[in-house]
C-alpha positions in Angstrom: -15.2 -14.3 11.0 -14.1 -12.0 8.2 -16.5 -12.1 5.3 -15.9 -11.7 1.6 -18.1 -8.7 1.2 -16.0 -5.4 1.1 -17.9 -2.9 -1.0 -15.2 -0.2 -0.5 -12.4 -2.2 -1.9 -13.5 -2.0 -5.6 -14.2 1.7 -6.0 -12.4 3.6 -8.8 -9.4 5.6 -7.6 -6.9 8.0 -9.0 -4.0 5.6 -9.2 -0.8 4.6 -10.9 -0.7 1.6 -13.2 2.3 -0.7 -13.7 2.3 -3.1 -16.6 4.2 -6.3 -16.0 5.7 -8.8 -18.4 3.9 -12.2 -18.2 5.8 -15.5 -17.9 5.6 -16.1 -21.6 7.4 -12.8 -22.3 4.5 -11.2 -24.0 3.2 -9.0 -21.2 -0.3 -10.2 -22.1 -3.0 -12.3 -20.5 -5.1 -13.4 -23.4 -4.7 -10.1 -25.3 -4.6 -7.9 -22.2 -1.7 -6.8 -20.0 -1.2 -7.8 -16.4 -1.7 -4.5 -14.4 -0.7 -3.5 -10.9 -2.6 -0.5 -9.6 -1.4 1.5 -6.6 -4.0 3.6 -4.8 -3.1 6.9 -3.1 -3.1 5.0 0.2 -0.4 2.6 -1.1 -2.4 -0.5 -1.5 -1.7 -2.6 -4.6 -4.4 -4.2 -6.7 -3.8 -6.8 -9.5 -6.1 -6.7 -12.6 -6.2 -9.5 -15.1 -8.4 -10.3 -18.1 -8.6 -13.5 -20.1 -11.0 -14.9 -22.7 -11.2 -18.4 -24.0 -13.6 -20.8 -25.7 -15.0 -24.1 -24.7 -16.5 -26.8 -27.0 -19.6 -27.2 -24.8 -23.1 -25.6 -24.8 -23.5 -22.5 -22.7 -25.6 -24.2 -20.1 -22.9 -26.8 -19.4 -20.3 -24.1 -18.9 -22.7 -22.0 -16.8 -23.4 -25.0 -14.5 -19.6 -25.6 -14.1 -18.7 -22.0 -13.3 -21.5 -21.7 -10.7 -20.5 -24.9 -8.9 -18.0 -24.1 -6.0 -16.6 -27.6 -6.1 -15.8 -27.3 -9.8 -14.3 -23.8 -9.4 -12.1 -24.9 -6.5 -11.0 -28.0 -8.5 -9.6 -25.7 -11.2 -7.9 -23.2 -8.9 -4.3 -24.3 -8.4 -3.6 -24.8 -4.6 -7.2 -24.2 -3.6 -9.0 -26.5 -1.2 -12.8 -26.1 -0.4 -13.3 -27.1 3.2 -16.9 -26.3 3.8 -20.0 -24.5 2.6 -22.0 -22.7 5.2 -25.2 -20.8 4.3 -23.9 -20.1 0.8 -20.4 -19.1 2.0 -17.5 -21.2 0.8 -14.8 -21.7 3.4 -11.4 -22.8 2.2 -7.6 -22.3 1.8 -5.2 -21.5 -1.0 -1.6 -22.7 -0.9 0.6 -20.4 -3.0 4.2 -21.2 -4.0 6.0 -18.0 -4.9 9.4 -19.1 -6.2 11.4 -19.9 -3.1 8.6 -18.5 -0.9 5.3 -20.0 0.0 2.2 -19.0 2.0 -1.2 -20.3 2.8 -4.3 -18.0 2.8 -7.5 -19.0 4.6 -10.8 -17.3 4.1 -14.3 -17.2 2.7 -15.9 -16.7 -0.7 -19.3 -16.5 -2.2 -21.3 -15.6 -5.3 -22.3 -11.9 -5.1 -24.2 -11.9 -8.4 -25.8 -14.8 -10.4 -27.4 -13.5 -13.6 -28.8 -16.6 -15.2 -30.5 -14.7 -18.1 -27.2 -13.1 -19.2 -24.9 -15.9 -18.0 -22.8 -13.5 -15.8 -21.5 -14.5 -12.3 -19.5 -12.5 -9.8 -17.6 -14.2 -7.1 -15.9 -12.4 -4.2 -13.5 -13.7 -1.6 -11.4 -12.4 1.3 -8.6 -14.3 3.0 -5.7 -13.9 5.5 -2.4 -15.5 5.7 -2.4 -18.4 8.2 1.1 -17.3 9.3 1.7 -13.7 8.6 -0.2 -10.4 8.4 -0.9 -10.6 4.7 -4.4 -10.2 3.4 -6.0 -10.6 -0.1 -9.4 -9.7 -1.4 -10.5 -11.1 -4.7 -13.3 -10.4 -7.2 -13.8 -12.6 -10.3 -16.5 -12.0 -12.9 -17.2 -14.5 -15.6 -19.4 -13.8 -18.6 -20.5 -16.4 -21.1 -21.4 -15.8 -24.7 -22.9 -18.3 -27.1 -20.8 -19.0 -30.2 -22.8 -21.9 -31.4 -25.0 -24.6 -30.0 -21.9 -26.5 -28.9 -19.4 -23.7 -28.4 -19.2 -21.1 -25.6 -16.9 -18.0 -25.1 -15.9 -17.3 -21.5 -14.7 -13.8 -20.5 -13.0 -13.7 -17.1 -11.9 -10.5 -15.2 -9.9 -11.0 -12.0 -9.1 -8.3 -9.5 -7.0 -8.9 -6.3 -6.3 -6.3 -3.6 -3.3 -6.9 -1.4 -2.7 -5.8 2.2 -0.1 -6.4 4.9 3.2 -7.9 3.9 1.7 -9.1 0.6 1.5 -5.4 -0.4 5.2 -5.0 -0.4 7.0 -3.8 -3.6 8.5 -7.2 -4.3 5.8 -9.6 -3.1 3.1 -7.7 -4.9 4.9 -8.1 -8.2 5.6 -11.8 -7.5 1.9 -12.3 -6.7 0.9 -10.5 -9.9 2.9 -13.1 -11.8 1.4 -15.9 -9.7 -2.1 -14.6 -10.4 -1.4 -14.6 -14.2 -0.3 -18.2 -14.0 -3.4 -19.1 -11.8 -5.8 -17.5 -14.3 -4.2 -19.2 -17.2 -4.3 -22.6 -15.6 -7.8 -22.0 -14.4 -8.9 -21.4 -18.0 -7.1 -24.5 -19.2 -8.6 -26.6 -16.5 -12.2 -25.4 -17.2 -11.8 -26.1 -20.9 -10.2 -29.6 -20.3 -12.7 -30.7 -17.7 -15.7 -29.6 -19.7 -14.5 -30.9 -23.1 -13.5 -34.3 -21.7 -16.6 -34.7 -19.4 -19.2 -37.2 -20.3 -22.2 -34.8 -20.2 -25.4 -36.6 -21.1 
């Protein structure tokens, strides 16, 4: 089966950047723009960056963001089907305006730096019906604000191939990714701040 490890997908390229306007009209995710990057080969990549704070100690937030069930529970449309030898098998149902698609694939933690509270998750998926493919990398870094408050810095990169790489769908997916990341941050904050952590 296709794995989530693709070291060549994330190299720096001489590329063109297109800044999109986000759904709230600001063109920003947190305080950063949503960016589409087109490589010389024509493949499109989406880059997003969001920071948020959670009223929980850093260890509680770290435990949440390194638990695949918790992560999947905060990813809109995601379903974790199985965990095999540290690889997470699942599906993501995306609703893109009048369009919809389901991606099936694998994910896993590529880096777990407990000392610095930094985690890198990578995933690769294909459309169940269609030739579209997506490769994702998400890095989360935690910073202590106080004994009971933690800052979370999330950087998300998605590379699109097949029909998802088209000029229209890639821009629609960029908007969908912005919504997904915003909802992910809100869900993480809500679940941690309302949890009964002893």
